[in-house]
Each structure stands twice: as C-alpha cells, then as structure tokens.
PDBQT receptor file of N, H, CA, C and O in Angstrom, charges set to zero:
ATOM      1  N   GLN A   1       0.822  -1.190   0.000  1.00  0.00    +0.000 N 
ATOM      2  CA  GLN A   1       0.000   0.000   0.000  1.00  0.00    +0.000 C 
ATOM      3  C   GLN A   1       0.871   1.261   0.000  1.00  0.00    +0.000 C 
ATOM      4  O   GLN A   1       0.479   2.282  -0.565  1.00  0.00    +0.000 OA
ATOM      5  N   ASP A   2       2.045   1.195   0.628  1.00  0.00    +0.000 N 
ATOM      6  H   ASP A   2       2.363   0.366   1.087  1.00  0.00    +0.000 HD
ATOM      7  CA  ASP A   2       2.944   2.342   0.622  1.00  0.00    +0.000 C 
ATOM      8  C   ASP A   2       3.410   2.670  -0.789  1.00  0.00    +0.000 C 
ATOM      9  O   ASP A   2       3.514   3.841  -1.154  1.00  0.00    +0.000 OA
ATOM     10  N   SER A   3       3.690   1.640  -1.581  1.00  0.00    +0.000 N 
ATOM     11  H   SER A   3       3.606   0.689  -1.284  1.00  0.00    +0.000 HD
ATOM     12  CA  SER A   3       4.135   1.892  -2.952  1.00  0.00    +0.000 C 
ATOM     13  C   SER A   3       3.013   2.504  -3.774  1.00  0.00    +0.000 C 
ATOM     14  O   SER A   3       3.267   3.333  -4.647  1.00  0.00    +0.000 OA
ATOM     15  N   GLN A   4       1.772   2.103  -3.505  1.00  0.00    +0.000 N 
ATOM     16  H   GLN A   4       1.566   1.429  -2.796  1.00  0.00    +0.000 HD
ATOM     17  CA  GLN A   4       0.629   2.684  -4.212  1.00  0.00    +0.000 C 
ATOM     18  C   GLN A   4       0.464   4.154  -3.820  1.00  0.00    +0.000 C 
ATOM     19  O   GLN A   4       0.182   4.999  -4.669  1.00  0.00    +0.000 OA
ATOM     20  N   HIS A   5       0.639   4.451  -2.539  1.00  0.00    +0.000 N 
ATOM     21  H   HIS A   5       0.868   3.765  -1.849  1.00  0.00    +0.000 HD
ATOM     22  CA  HIS A   5       0.558   5.838  -2.082  1.00  0.00    +0.000 C 
ATOM     23  C   HIS A   5       1.667   6.676  -2.715  1.00  0.00    +0.000 C 
ATOM     24  O   HIS A   5       1.430   7.813  -3.122  1.00  0.00    +0.000 OA
ATOM     25  N   GLN A   6       2.874   6.120  -2.797  1.00  0.00    +0.000 N 
ATOM     26  H   GLN A   6       3.066   5.196  -2.466  1.00  0.00    +0.000 HD
ATOM     27  CA  GLN A   6       4.007   6.818  -3.419  1.00  0.00    +0.000 C 
ATOM     28  C   GLN A   6       3.708   7.091  -4.891  1.00  0.00    +0.000 C 
ATOM     29  O   GLN A   6       4.030   8.164  -5.401  1.00  0.00    +0.000 OA
ATOM     30  N   GLN A   7       3.096   6.128  -5.571  1.00  0.00    +0.000 N 
ATOM     31  H   GLN A   7       2.834   5.256  -5.157  1.00  0.00    +0.000 HD
ATOM     32  CA  GLN A   7       2.761   6.305  -6.982  1.00  0.00    +0.000 C 
ATOM     33  C   GLN A   7       1.734   7.424  -7.149  1.00  0.00    +0.000 C 
ATOM     34  O   GLN A   7       1.854   8.240  -8.063  1.00  0.00    +0.000 OA
ATOM     35  N   HIS A   8       0.733   7.470  -6.282  1.00  0.00    +0.000 N 
ATOM     36  H   HIS A   8       0.635   6.807  -5.540  1.00  0.00    +0.000 HD
ATOM     37  CA  HIS A   8      -0.268   8.534  -6.343  1.00  0.00    +0.000 C 
ATOM     38  C   HIS A   8       0.382   9.893  -6.098  1.00  0.00    +0.000 C 
ATOM     39  O   HIS A   8       0.048  10.875  -6.760  1.00  0.00    +0.000 OA
ATOM     40  N   THR A   9       1.305   9.943  -5.151  1.00  0.00    +0.000 N 
ATOM     41  H   THR A   9       1.577   9.144  -4.614  1.00  0.00    +0.000 HD
ATOM     42  CA  THR A   9       1.998  11.198  -4.853  1.00  0.00    +0.000 C 
ATOM     43  C   THR A   9       2.797  11.677  -6.059  1.00  0.00    +0.000 C 
ATOM     44  O   THR A   9       2.767  12.863  -6.389  1.00  0.00    +0.000 OA
ATOM     45  N   GLU A  10       3.506  10.773  -6.716  1.00  0.00    +0.000 N 
ATOM     46  H   GLU A  10       3.530   9.810  -6.447  1.00  0.00    +0.000 HD
ATOM     47  CA  GLU A  10       4.282  11.133  -7.899  1.00  0.00    +0.000 C 
ATOM     48  C   GLU A  10       3.375  11.597  -9.032  1.00  0.00    +0.000 C 
ATOM     49  O   GLU A  10       3.711  12.543  -9.745  1.00  0.00    +0.000 OA
ATOM     50  N   GLN A  11       2.236  10.945  -9.205  1.00  0.00    +0.000 N 
ATOM     51  H   GLN A  11       1.963  10.176  -8.626  1.00  0.00    +0.000 HD
ATOM     52  CA  GLN A  11       1.287  11.358 -10.241  1.00  0.00    +0.000 C 
ATOM     53  C   GLN A  11       0.718  12.735  -9.929  1.00  0.00    +0.000 C 
ATOM     54  O   GLN A  11       0.571  13.569 -10.823  1.00  0.00    +0.000 OA
ATOM     55  N   ASN A  12       0.400  12.973  -8.662  1.00  0.00    +0.000 N 
ATOM     56  H   ASN A  12       0.519  12.295  -7.936  1.00  0.00    +0.000 HD
ATOM     57  CA  ASN A  12      -0.115  14.281  -8.274  1.00  0.00    +0.000 C 
ATOM     58  C   ASN A  12       0.917  15.365  -8.525  1.00  0.00    +0.000 C 
ATOM     59  O   ASN A  12       0.578  16.447  -9.002  1.00  0.00    +0.000 OA
ATOM     60  N   ASN A  13       2.172  15.086  -8.209  1.00  0.00    +0.000 N 
ATOM     61  H   ASN A  13       2.448  14.206  -7.821  1.00  0.00    +0.000 HD
ATOM     62  CA  ASN A  13       3.232  16.071  -8.446  1.00  0.00    +0.000 C 
ATOM     63  C   ASN A  13       3.371  16.374  -9.931  1.00  0.00    +0.000 C 
ATOM     64  O   ASN A  13       3.532  17.532 -10.317  1.00  0.00    +0.000 OA
ATOM     65  N   ALA A  14       3.310  15.345 -10.762  1.00  0.00    +0.000 N 
ATOM     66  H   ALA A  14       3.179  14.404 -10.449  1.00  0.00    +0.000 HD
ATOM     67  CA  ALA A  14       3.400  15.549 -12.213  1.00  0.00    +0.000 C 
ATOM     68  C   ALA A  14       2.209  16.362 -12.710  1.00  0.00    +0.000 C 
ATOM     69  O   ALA A  14       2.358  17.242 -13.557  1.00  0.00    +0.000 OA
ATOM     70  N   ALA A  15       1.039  16.063 -12.182  1.00  0.00    +0.000 N 
ATOM     71  H   ALA A  15       0.918  15.348 -11.494  1.00  0.00    +0.000 HD
ATOM     72  CA  ALA A  15      -0.158  16.806 -12.580  1.00  0.00    +0.000 C 
ATOM     73  C   ALA A  15      -0.038  18.271 -12.188  1.00  0.00    +0.000 C 
ATOM     74  O   ALA A  15      -0.375  19.160 -12.970  1.00  0.00    +0.000 OA
ATOM     75  N   MET A  16       0.441  18.518 -10.984  1.00  0.00    +0.000 N 
ATOM     76  H   MET A  16       0.715  17.796 -10.349  1.00  0.00    +0.000 HD
ATOM     77  CA  MET A  16       0.572  19.906 -10.537  1.00  0.00    +0.000 C 
ATOM     78  C   MET A  16       1.631  20.650 -11.345  1.00  0.00    +0.000 C 
ATOM     79  O   MET A  16       1.492  21.850 -11.579  1.00  0.00    +0.000 OA
ATOM     80  N   ASP A  17       2.676  19.965 -11.770  1.00  0.00    +0.000 N 
ATOM     81  H   ASP A  17       2.789  18.990 -11.580  1.00  0.00    +0.000 HD
ATOM     82  CA  ASP A  17       3.672  20.599 -12.640  1.00  0.00    +0.000 C 
ATOM     83  C   ASP A  17       3.035  21.039 -13.950  1.00  0.00    +0.000 C 
ATOM     84  O   ASP A  17       3.313  22.131 -14.445  1.00  0.00    +0.000 OA
ATOM     85  N   LEU A  18       2.179  20.186 -14.511  1.00  0.00    +0.000 N 
ATOM     86  H   LEU A  18       1.954  19.299 -14.109  1.00  0.00    +0.000 HD
ATOM     87  CA  LEU A  18       1.473  20.548 -15.742  1.00  0.00    +0.000 C 
ATOM     88  C   LEU A  18       0.567  21.757 -15.519  1.00  0.00    +0.000 C 
ATOM     89  O   LEU A  18       0.547  22.693 -16.319  1.00  0.00    +0.000 OA
ATOM     90  N   ILE A  19      -0.174  21.718 -14.430  1.00  0.00    +0.000 N 
ATOM     91  H   ILE A  19      -0.158  20.958 -13.781  1.00  0.00    +0.000 HD
ATOM     92  CA  ILE A  19      -1.104  22.809 -14.132  1.00  0.00    +0.000 C 
ATOM     93  C   ILE A  19      -0.358  24.110 -13.891  1.00  0.00    +0.000 C 
ATOM     94  O   ILE A  19      -0.818  25.172 -14.310  1.00  0.00    +0.000 OA
ATOM     95  N   ASN A  20       0.777  24.045 -13.229  1.00  0.00    +0.000 N 
ATOM     96  H   ASN A  20       1.151  23.182 -12.889  1.00  0.00    +0.000 HD
ATOM     97  CA  ASN A  20       1.546  25.256 -12.950  1.00  0.00    +0.000 C 
ATOM     98  C   ASN A  20       2.074  25.917 -14.214  1.00  0.00    +0.000 C 
ATOM     99  O   ASN A  20       2.444  27.092 -14.194  1.00  0.00    +0.000 OA
ATOM    100  N   SER A  21       2.113  25.170 -15.318  1.00  0.00    +0.000 N 
ATOM    101  H   SER A  21       1.813  24.216 -15.335  1.00  0.00    +0.000 HD
ATOM    102  CA  SER A  21       2.582  25.759 -16.572  1.00  0.00    +0.000 C 
ATOM    103  C   SER A  21       1.471  26.484 -17.332  1.00  0.00    +0.000 C 
ATOM    104  O   SER A  21       1.730  27.134 -18.345  1.00  0.00    +0.000 OA
ATOM    105  N   VAL A  22       0.234  26.372 -16.841  1.00  0.00    +0.000 N 
ATOM    106  H   VAL A  22       0.024  25.844 -16.019  1.00  0.00    +0.000 HD
ATOM    107  CA  VAL A  22      -0.910  27.018 -17.498  1.00  0.00    +0.000 C 
ATOM    108  C   VAL A  22      -0.913  28.506 -17.150  1.00  0.00    +0.000 C 
ATOM    109  O   VAL A  22      -0.698  28.897 -16.003  1.00  0.00    +0.000 OA
ATOM    110  N   VAL A  23      -1.157  29.307 -18.154  1.00  0.00    +0.000 N 
ATOM    111  H   VAL A  23      -1.332  28.990 -19.086  1.00  0.00    +0.000 HD
ATOM    112  CA  VAL A  23      -1.256  30.753 -17.933  1.00  0.00    +0.000 C 
ATOM    113  C   VAL A  23      -2.550  31.245 -18.556  1.00  0.00    +0.000 C 
ATOM    114  O   VAL A  23      -3.176  30.537 -19.346  1.00  0.00    +0.000 OA
ATOM    115  N   GLY A  24      -2.943  32.435 -18.207  1.00  0.00    +0.000 N 
ATOM    116  H   GLY A  24      -2.435  33.010 -17.565  1.00  0.00    +0.000 HD
ATOM    117  CA  GLY A  24      -4.115  33.054 -18.810  1.00  0.00    +0.000 C 
ATOM    118  C   GLY A  24      -5.282  33.114 -17.849  1.00  0.00    +0.000 C 
ATOM    119  O   GLY A  24      -5.228  32.621 -16.722  1.00  0.00    +0.000 OA
ATOM    120  N   VAL A  25      -6.335  33.735 -18.337  1.00  0.00    +0.000 N 
ATOM    121  H   VAL A  25      -6.379  34.135 -19.252  1.00  0.00    +0.000 HD
ATOM    122  CA  VAL A  25      -7.560  33.894 -17.558  1.00  0.00    +0.000 C 
ATOM    123  C   VAL A  25      -8.742  33.466 -18.414  1.00  0.00    +0.000 C 
ATOM    124  O   VAL A  25      -8.663  33.446 -19.643  1.00  0.00    +0.000 OA
ATOM    125  N   ASP A  26      -9.851  33.120 -17.738  1.00  0.00    +0.000 N 
ATOM    126  H   ASP A  26      -9.915  33.136 -16.741  1.00  0.00    +0.000 HD
ATOM    127  CA  ASP A  26     -11.049  32.762 -18.484  1.00  0.00    +0.000 C 
ATOM    128  C   ASP A  26     -11.833  34.025 -18.826  1.00  0.00    +0.000 C 
ATOM    129  O   ASP A  26     -11.361  35.139 -18.602  1.00  0.00    +0.000 OA
ATOM    130  N   GLU A  27     -13.033  33.841 -19.370  1.00  0.00    +0.000 N 
ATOM    131  H   GLU A  27     -13.417  32.936 -19.553  1.00  0.00    +0.000 HD
ATOM    132  CA  GLU A  27     -13.842  34.984 -19.812  1.00  0.00    +0.000 C 
ATOM    133  C   GLU A  27     -14.207  35.936 -18.680  1.00  0.00    +0.000 C 
ATOM    134  O   GLU A  27     -14.462  37.118 -18.910  1.00  0.00    +0.000 OA
ATOM    135  N   GLU A  28     -14.230  35.418 -17.466  1.00  0.00    +0.000 N 
ATOM    136  H   GLU A  28     -14.024  34.458 -17.279  1.00  0.00    +0.000 HD
ATOM    137  CA  GLU A  28     -14.601  36.234 -16.314  1.00  0.00    +0.000 C 
ATOM    138  C   GLU A  28     -13.395  36.762 -15.557  1.00  0.00    +0.000 C 
ATOM    139  O   GLU A  28     -13.542  37.332 -14.475  1.00  0.00    +0.000 OA
ATOM    140  N   GLY A  29     -12.212  36.581 -16.109  1.00  0.00    +0.000 N 
ATOM    141  H   GLY A  29     -12.093  36.118 -16.988  1.00  0.00    +0.000 HD
ATOM    142  CA  GLY A  29     -11.008  37.110 -15.490  1.00  0.00    +0.000 C 
ATOM    143  C   GLY A  29     -10.410  36.243 -14.402  1.00  0.00    +0.000 C 
ATOM    144  O   GLY A  29      -9.487  36.672 -13.709  1.00  0.00    +0.000 OA
ATOM    145  N   ARG A  30     -10.919  35.024 -14.236  1.00  0.00    +0.000 N 
ATOM    146  H   ARG A  30     -11.669  34.675 -14.799  1.00  0.00    +0.000 HD
ATOM    147  CA  ARG A  30     -10.378  34.137 -13.208  1.00  0.00    +0.000 C 
ATOM    148  C   ARG A  30      -9.139  33.425 -13.747  1.00  0.00    +0.000 C 
ATOM    149  O   ARG A  30      -9.072  33.088 -14.929  1.00  0.00    +0.000 OA
ATOM    150  N   SER A  31      -8.182  33.204 -12.890  1.00  0.00    +0.000 N 
ATOM    151  H   SER A  31      -8.236  33.477 -11.930  1.00  0.00    +0.000 HD
ATOM    152  CA  SER A  31      -6.953  32.523 -13.264  1.00  0.00    +0.000 C 
ATOM    153  C   SER A  31      -7.240  31.065 -13.605  1.00  0.00    +0.000 C 
ATOM    154  O   SER A  31      -7.784  30.328 -12.782  1.00  0.00    +0.000 OA
ATOM    155  N   ARG A  32      -6.879  30.652 -14.806  1.00  0.00    +0.000 N 
ATOM    156  H   ARG A  32      -6.437  31.251 -15.474  1.00  0.00    +0.000 HD
ATOM    157  CA  ARG A  32      -7.073  29.255 -15.201  1.00  0.00    +0.000 C 
ATOM    158  C   ARG A  32      -6.261  28.328 -14.311  1.00  0.00    +0.000 C 
ATOM    159  O   ARG A  32      -6.716  27.248 -13.935  1.00  0.00    +0.000 OA
ATOM    160  N   GLN A  33      -5.049  28.770 -13.979  1.00  0.00    +0.000 N 
ATOM    161  H   GLN A  33      -4.679  29.647 -14.284  1.00  0.00    +0.000 HD
ATOM    162  CA  GLN A  33      -4.177  27.946 -13.134  1.00  0.00    +0.000 C 
ATOM    163  C   GLN A  33      -4.826  27.715 -11.770  1.00  0.00    +0.000 C 
ATOM    164  O   GLN A  33      -4.793  26.601 -11.247  1.00  0.00    +0.000 OA
ATOM    165  N   ARG A  34      -5.400  28.739 -11.209  1.00  0.00    +0.000 N 
ATOM    166  H   ARG A  34      -5.426  29.643 -11.634  1.00  0.00    +0.000 HD
ATOM    167  CA  ARG A  34      -6.029  28.628  -9.892  1.00  0.00    +0.000 C 
ATOM    168  C   ARG A  34      -7.232  27.681  -9.928  1.00  0.00    +0.000 C 
ATOM    169  O   ARG A  34      -7.413  26.871  -9.019  1.00  0.00    +0.000 OA
ATOM    170  N   ILE A  35      -8.038  27.782 -10.961  1.00  0.00    +0.000 N 
ATOM    171  H   ILE A  35      -7.890  28.440 -11.700  1.00  0.00    +0.000 HD
ATOM    172  CA  ILE A  35      -9.205  26.919 -11.109  1.00  0.00    +0.000 C 
ATOM    173  C   ILE A  35      -8.771  25.469 -11.278  1.00  0.00    +0.000 C 
ATOM    174  O   ILE A  35      -9.321  24.575 -10.634  1.00  0.00    +0.000 OA
ATOM    175  N   LEU A  36      -7.785  25.231 -12.142  1.00  0.00    +0.000 N 
ATOM    176  H   LEU A  36      -7.338  25.957 -12.665  1.00  0.00    +0.000 HD
ATOM    177  CA  LEU A  36      -7.304  23.875 -12.384  1.00  0.00    +0.000 C 
ATOM    178  C   LEU A  36      -6.656  23.282 -11.141  1.00  0.00    +0.000 C 
ATOM    179  O   LEU A  36      -6.824  22.095 -10.864  1.00  0.00    +0.000 OA
ATOM    180  N   THR A  37      -5.922  24.087 -10.396  1.00  0.00    +0.000 N 
ATOM    181  H   THR A  37      -5.785  25.052 -10.621  1.00  0.00    +0.000 HD
ATOM    182  CA  THR A  37      -5.285  23.618  -9.167  1.00  0.00    +0.000 C 
ATOM    183  C   THR A  37      -6.329  23.148  -8.170  1.00  0.00    +0.000 C 
ATOM    184  O   THR A  37      -6.192  22.082  -7.568  1.00  0.00    +0.000 OA
ATOM    185  N   PHE A  38      -7.369  23.947  -8.000  1.00  0.00    +0.000 N 
ATOM    186  H   PHE A  38      -7.479  24.812  -8.488  1.00  0.00    +0.000 HD
ATOM    187  CA  PHE A  38      -8.446  23.578  -7.081  1.00  0.00    +0.000 C 
ATOM    188  C   PHE A  38      -9.078  22.250  -7.500  1.00  0.00    +0.000 C 
ATOM    189  O   PHE A  38      -9.257  21.353  -6.677  1.00  0.00    +0.000 OA
ATOM    190  N   ALA A  39      -9.414  22.135  -8.783  1.00  0.00    +0.000 N 
ATOM    191  H   ALA A  39      -9.269  22.864  -9.452  1.00  0.00    +0.000 HD
ATOM    192  CA  ALA A  39     -10.065  20.926  -9.284  1.00  0.00    +0.000 C 
ATOM    193  C   ALA A  39      -9.150  19.708  -9.161  1.00  0.00    +0.000 C 
ATOM    194  O   ALA A  39      -9.588  18.636  -8.743  1.00  0.00    +0.000 OA
ATOM    195  N   ALA A  40      -7.888  19.875  -9.523  1.00  0.00    +0.000 N 
ATOM    196  H   ALA A  40      -7.532  20.746  -9.862  1.00  0.00    +0.000 HD
ATOM    197  CA  ALA A  40      -6.944  18.750  -9.468  1.00  0.00    +0.000 C 
ATOM    198  C   ALA A  40      -6.771  18.244  -8.048  1.00  0.00    +0.000 C 
ATOM    199  O   ALA A  40      -6.754  17.035  -7.820  1.00  0.00    +0.000 OA
ATOM    200  N   LYS A  41      -6.641  19.148  -7.095  1.00  0.00    +0.000 N 
ATOM    201  H   LYS A  41      -6.655  20.131  -7.281  1.00  0.00    +0.000 HD
ATOM    202  CA  LYS A  41      -6.486  18.740  -5.698  1.00  0.00    +0.000 C 
ATOM    203  C   LYS A  41      -7.731  18.007  -5.207  1.00  0.00    +0.000 C 
ATOM    204  O   LYS A  41      -7.633  17.018  -4.480  1.00  0.00    +0.000 OA
ATOM    205  N   ARG A  42      -8.877  18.489  -5.601  1.00  0.00    +0.000 N 
ATOM    206  H   ARG A  42      -8.957  19.293  -6.191  1.00  0.00    +0.000 HD
ATOM    207  CA  ARG A  42     -10.132  17.869  -5.180  1.00  0.00    +0.000 C 
ATOM    208  C   ARG A  42     -10.263  16.447  -5.733  1.00  0.00    +0.000 C 
ATOM    209  O   ARG A  42     -10.611  15.522  -4.998  1.00  0.00    +0.000 OA
ATOM    210  N   TYR A  43      -9.985  16.277  -7.027  1.00  0.00    +0.000 N 
ATOM    211  H   TYR A  43      -9.702  17.028  -7.623  1.00  0.00    +0.000 HD
ATOM    212  CA  TYR A  43     -10.100  14.948  -7.628  1.00  0.00    +0.000 C 
ATOM    213  C   TYR A  43      -9.005  14.006  -7.127  1.00  0.00    +0.000 C 
ATOM    214  O   TYR A  43      -9.258  12.819  -6.922  1.00  0.00    +0.000 OA
ATOM    215  N   ALA A  44      -7.812  14.517  -6.930  1.00  0.00    +0.000 N 
ATOM    216  H   ALA A  44      -7.606  15.481  -7.096  1.00  0.00    +0.000 HD
ATOM    217  CA  ALA A  44      -6.724  13.683  -6.413  1.00  0.00    +0.000 C 
ATOM    218  C   ALA A  44      -7.062  13.172  -5.015  1.00  0.00    +0.000 C 
ATOM    219  O   ALA A  44      -6.789  12.017  -4.690  1.00  0.00    +0.000 OA
ATOM    220  N   ALA A  45      -7.652  14.025  -4.195  1.00  0.00    +0.000 N 
ATOM    221  H   ALA A  45      -7.875  14.964  -4.459  1.00  0.00    +0.000 HD
ATOM    222  CA  ALA A  45      -8.046  13.606  -2.850  1.00  0.00    +0.000 C 
ATOM    223  C   ALA A  45      -9.136  12.541  -2.914  1.00  0.00    +0.000 C 
ATOM    224  O   ALA A  45      -9.117  11.582  -2.142  1.00  0.00    +0.000 OA
ATOM    225  N   ALA A  46     -10.084  12.708  -3.831  1.00  0.00    +0.000 N 
ATOM    226  H   ALA A  46     -10.099  13.487  -4.458  1.00  0.00    +0.000 HD
ATOM    227  CA  ALA A  46     -11.150  11.718  -3.981  1.00  0.00    +0.000 C 
ATOM    228  C   ALA A  46     -10.582  10.379  -4.425  1.00  0.00    +0.000 C 
ATOM    229  O   ALA A  46     -11.029   9.331  -3.960  1.00  0.00    +0.000 OA
ATOM    230  N   ILE A  47      -9.610  10.405  -5.312  1.00  0.00    +0.000 N 
ATOM    231  H   ILE A  47      -9.246  11.257  -5.690  1.00  0.00    +0.000 HD
ATOM    232  CA  ILE A  47      -8.998   9.172  -5.812  1.00  0.00    +0.000 C 
ATOM    233  C   ILE A  47      -8.174   8.498  -4.714  1.00  0.00    +0.000 C 
ATOM    234  O   ILE A  47      -8.132   7.270  -4.635  1.00  0.00    +0.000 OA
ATOM    235  N   GLU A  48      -7.523   9.290  -3.873  1.00  0.00    +0.000 N 
ATOM    236  H   GLU A  48      -7.557  10.287  -3.937  1.00  0.00    +0.000 HD
ATOM    237  CA  GLU A  48      -6.773   8.699  -2.758  1.00  0.00    +0.000 C 
ATOM    238  C   GLU A  48      -7.704   7.988  -1.792  1.00  0.00    +0.000 C 
ATOM    239  O   GLU A  48      -7.377   6.917  -1.282  1.00  0.00    +0.000 OA
ATOM    240  N   ARG A  49      -8.868   8.586  -1.539  1.00  0.00    +0.000 N 
ATOM    241  H   ARG A  49      -9.134   9.456  -1.953  1.00  0.00    +0.000 HD
ATOM    242  CA  ARG A  49      -9.833   7.954  -0.637  1.00  0.00    +0.000 C 
ATOM    243  C   ARG A  49     -10.422   6.686  -1.248  1.00  0.00    +0.000 C 
ATOM    244  O   ARG A  49     -10.649   5.698  -0.550  1.00  0.00    +0.000 OA
ATOM    245  N   ASN A  50     -10.667   6.724  -2.562  1.00  0.00    +0.000 N 
ATOM    246  H   ASN A  50     -10.483   7.527  -3.129  1.00  0.00    +0.000 HD
ATOM    247  CA  ASN A  50     -11.269   5.575  -3.242  1.00  0.00    +0.000 C 
ATOM    248  C   ASN A  50     -10.670   5.463  -4.638  1.00  0.00    +0.000 C 
ATOM    249  O   ASN A  50     -11.160   6.101  -5.570  1.00  0.00    +0.000 OA
ATOM    250  N   PRO A  51      -9.608   4.654  -4.800  1.00  0.00    +0.000 N 
ATOM    251  CA  PRO A  51      -8.942   4.519  -6.097  1.00  0.00    +0.000 C 
ATOM    252  C   PRO A  51      -9.845   3.998  -7.213  1.00  0.00    +0.000 C 
ATOM    253  O   PRO A  51      -9.485   4.081  -8.387  1.00  0.00    +0.000 OA
ATOM    254  N   GLU A  52     -11.006   3.467  -6.859  1.00  0.00    +0.000 N 
ATOM    255  H   GLU A  52     -11.298   3.400  -5.905  1.00  0.00    +0.000 HD
ATOM    256  CA  GLU A  52     -11.923   2.953  -7.875  1.00  0.00    +0.000 C 
ATOM    257  C   GLU A  52     -13.082   3.906  -8.144  1.00  0.00    +0.000 C 
ATOM    258  O   GLU A  52     -14.111   3.494  -8.681  1.00  0.00    +0.000 OA
ATOM    259  N   ASP A  53     -12.926   5.158  -7.782  1.00  0.00    +0.000 N 
ATOM    260  H   ASP A  53     -12.090   5.492  -7.346  1.00  0.00    +0.000 HD
ATOM    261  CA  ASP A  53     -13.931   6.181  -8.069  1.00  0.00    +0.000 C 
ATOM    262  C   ASP A  53     -13.713   6.643  -9.514  1.00  0.00    +0.000 C 
ATOM    263  O   ASP A  53     -12.944   7.566  -9.780  1.00  0.00    +0.000 OA
ATOM    264  N   TYR A  54     -14.401   5.984 -10.422  1.00  0.00    +0.000 N 
ATOM    265  H   TYR A  54     -15.026   5.234 -10.206  1.00  0.00    +0.000 HD
ATOM    266  CA  TYR A  54     -14.157   6.223 -11.840  1.00  0.00    +0.000 C 
ATOM    267  C   TYR A  54     -14.617   7.606 -12.302  1.00  0.00    +0.000 C 
ATOM    268  O   TYR A  54     -14.074   8.152 -13.263  1.00  0.00    +0.000 OA
ATOM    269  N   ASP A  55     -15.606   8.169 -11.626  1.00  0.00    +0.000 N 
ATOM    270  H   ASP A  55     -16.046   7.725 -10.845  1.00  0.00    +0.000 HD
ATOM    271  CA  ASP A  55     -16.008   9.532 -11.960  1.00  0.00    +0.000 C 
ATOM    272  C   ASP A  55     -14.883  10.512 -11.633  1.00  0.00    +0.000 C 
ATOM    273  O   ASP A  55     -14.585  11.413 -12.418  1.00  0.00    +0.000 OA
ATOM    274  N   ALA A  56     -14.265  10.329 -10.472  1.00  0.00    +0.000 N 
ATOM    275  H   ALA A  56     -14.507   9.597  -9.834  1.00  0.00    +0.000 HD
ATOM    276  CA  ALA A  56     -13.155  11.206 -10.087  1.00  0.00    +0.000 C 
ATOM    277  C   ALA A  56     -11.967  11.014 -11.027  1.00  0.00    +0.000 C 
ATOM    278  O   ALA A  56     -11.315  11.985 -11.413  1.00  0.00    +0.000 OA
ATOM    279  N   LEU A  57     -11.683   9.760 -11.397  1.00  0.00    +0.000 N 
ATOM    280  H   LEU A  57     -12.213   8.971 -11.084  1.00  0.00    +0.000 HD
ATOM    281  CA  LEU A  57     -10.589   9.501 -12.338  1.00  0.00    +0.000 C 
ATOM    282  C   LEU A  57     -10.846  10.182 -13.684  1.00  0.00    +0.000 C 
ATOM    283  O   LEU A  57      -9.951  10.801 -14.259  1.00  0.00    +0.000 OA
ATOM    284  N   TYR A  58     -12.066  10.060 -14.171  1.00  0.00    +0.000 N 
ATOM    285  H   TYR A  58     -12.793   9.557 -13.705  1.00  0.00    +0.000 HD
ATOM    286  CA  TYR A  58     -12.436  10.679 -15.449  1.00  0.00    +0.000 C 
ATOM    287  C   TYR A  58     -12.305  12.200 -15.374  1.00  0.00    +0.000 C 
ATOM    288  O   TYR A  58     -11.724  12.829 -16.259  1.00  0.00    +0.000 OA
ATOM    289  N   ASN A  59     -12.851  12.777 -14.313  1.00  0.00    +0.000 N 
ATOM    290  H   ASN A  59     -13.323  12.266 -13.595  1.00  0.00    +0.000 HD
ATOM    291  CA  ASN A  59     -12.801  14.237 -14.180  1.00  0.00    +0.000 C 
ATOM    292  C   ASN A  59     -11.384  14.743 -13.976  1.00  0.00    +0.000 C 
ATOM    293  O   ASN A  59     -11.044  15.825 -14.454  1.00  0.00    +0.000 OA
ATOM    294  N   TRP A  60     -10.546  13.979 -13.271  1.00  0.00    +0.000 N 
ATOM    295  H   TRP A  60     -10.823  13.100 -12.882  1.00  0.00    +0.000 HD
ATOM    296  CA  TRP A  60      -9.158  14.355 -13.095  1.00  0.00    +0.000 C 
ATOM    297  C   TRP A  60      -8.446  14.357 -14.437  1.00  0.00    +0.000 C 
ATOM    298  O   TRP A  60      -7.631  15.233 -14.724  1.00  0.00    +0.000 OA
ATOM    299  N   ALA A  61      -8.769  13.358 -15.256  1.00  0.00    +0.000 N 
ATOM    300  H   ALA A  61      -9.432  12.646 -15.023  1.00  0.00    +0.000 HD
ATOM    301  CA  ALA A  61      -8.195  13.297 -16.611  1.00  0.00    +0.000 C 
ATOM    302  C   ALA A  61      -8.626  14.509 -17.431  1.00  0.00    +0.000 C 
ATOM    303  O   ALA A  61      -7.827  15.050 -18.195  1.00  0.00    +0.000 OA
ATOM    304  N   LEU A  62      -9.859  14.935 -17.286  1.00  0.00    +0.000 N 
ATOM    305  H   LEU A  62     -10.509  14.495 -16.666  1.00  0.00    +0.000 HD
ATOM    306  CA  LEU A  62     -10.334  16.125 -18.012  1.00  0.00    +0.000 C 
ATOM    307  C   LEU A  62      -9.569  17.376 -17.570  1.00  0.00    +0.000 C 
ATOM    308  O   LEU A  62      -9.217  18.220 -18.394  1.00  0.00    +0.000 OA
ATOM    309  N   VAL A  63      -9.321  17.485 -16.279  1.00  0.00    +0.000 N 
ATOM    310  H   VAL A  63      -9.607  16.799 -15.609  1.00  0.00    +0.000 HD
ATOM    311  CA  VAL A  63      -8.558  18.638 -15.764  1.00  0.00    +0.000 C 
ATOM    312  C   VAL A  63      -7.169  18.652 -16.410  1.00  0.00    +0.000 C 
ATOM    313  O   VAL A  63      -6.681  19.700 -16.833  1.00  0.00    +0.000 OA
ATOM    314  N   LEU A  64      -6.541  17.477 -16.479  1.00  0.00    +0.000 N 
ATOM    315  H   LEU A  64      -6.937  16.626 -16.135  1.00  0.00    +0.000 HD
ATOM    316  CA  LEU A  64      -5.188  17.412 -17.023  1.00  0.00    +0.000 C 
ATOM    317  C   LEU A  64      -5.164  17.618 -18.534  1.00  0.00    +0.000 C 
ATOM    318  O   LEU A  64      -4.161  18.060 -19.094  1.00  0.00    +0.000 OA
ATOM    319  N   GLN A  65      -6.266  17.298 -19.178  1.00  0.00    +0.000 N 
ATOM    320  H   GLN A  65      -7.081  16.939 -18.722  1.00  0.00    +0.000 HD
ATOM    321  CA  GLN A  65      -6.338  17.457 -20.635  1.00  0.00    +0.000 C 
ATOM    322  C   GLN A  65      -6.354  18.915 -20.972  1.00  0.00    +0.000 C 
ATOM    323  O   GLN A  65      -6.411  19.277 -22.147  1.00  0.00    +0.000 OA
TER     324      GLN A  65
C-alpha cells in the first residue's frame, strides 16, 4: 500500500507541474491555473480515498487534458 501511495503522490506532483505551466484567464477574469489547481487537488483527494472512483478519475483526466 505504501508503494501505491508513493505512486499517487508522484502522479499528483506531475499533474501539478502541468497545471503550474498554465497561464491566462477565463472569460470572467479568473486565473485558469487557480481553477485547475483547485479541481486537481479535489479529484486527487477523492482518488486517494477511493482509487476505484471512476467519476473522479475521469474528471481528473479532463482537468489534465
């Protein structure tokens, strides 16, 4: 289980690196990076609690896309 937790941590770090490279604002002037960071953290936490939460996995993939 420790190796699985380590793998999730490494994936989260890679995801956050991708998100940190995002620049710009949406139509309402909100930071895209800030919105994506919030969403990524939320989905990553859901996946850590339940690795078989396929909705969270799908939505996390959308955030990264």
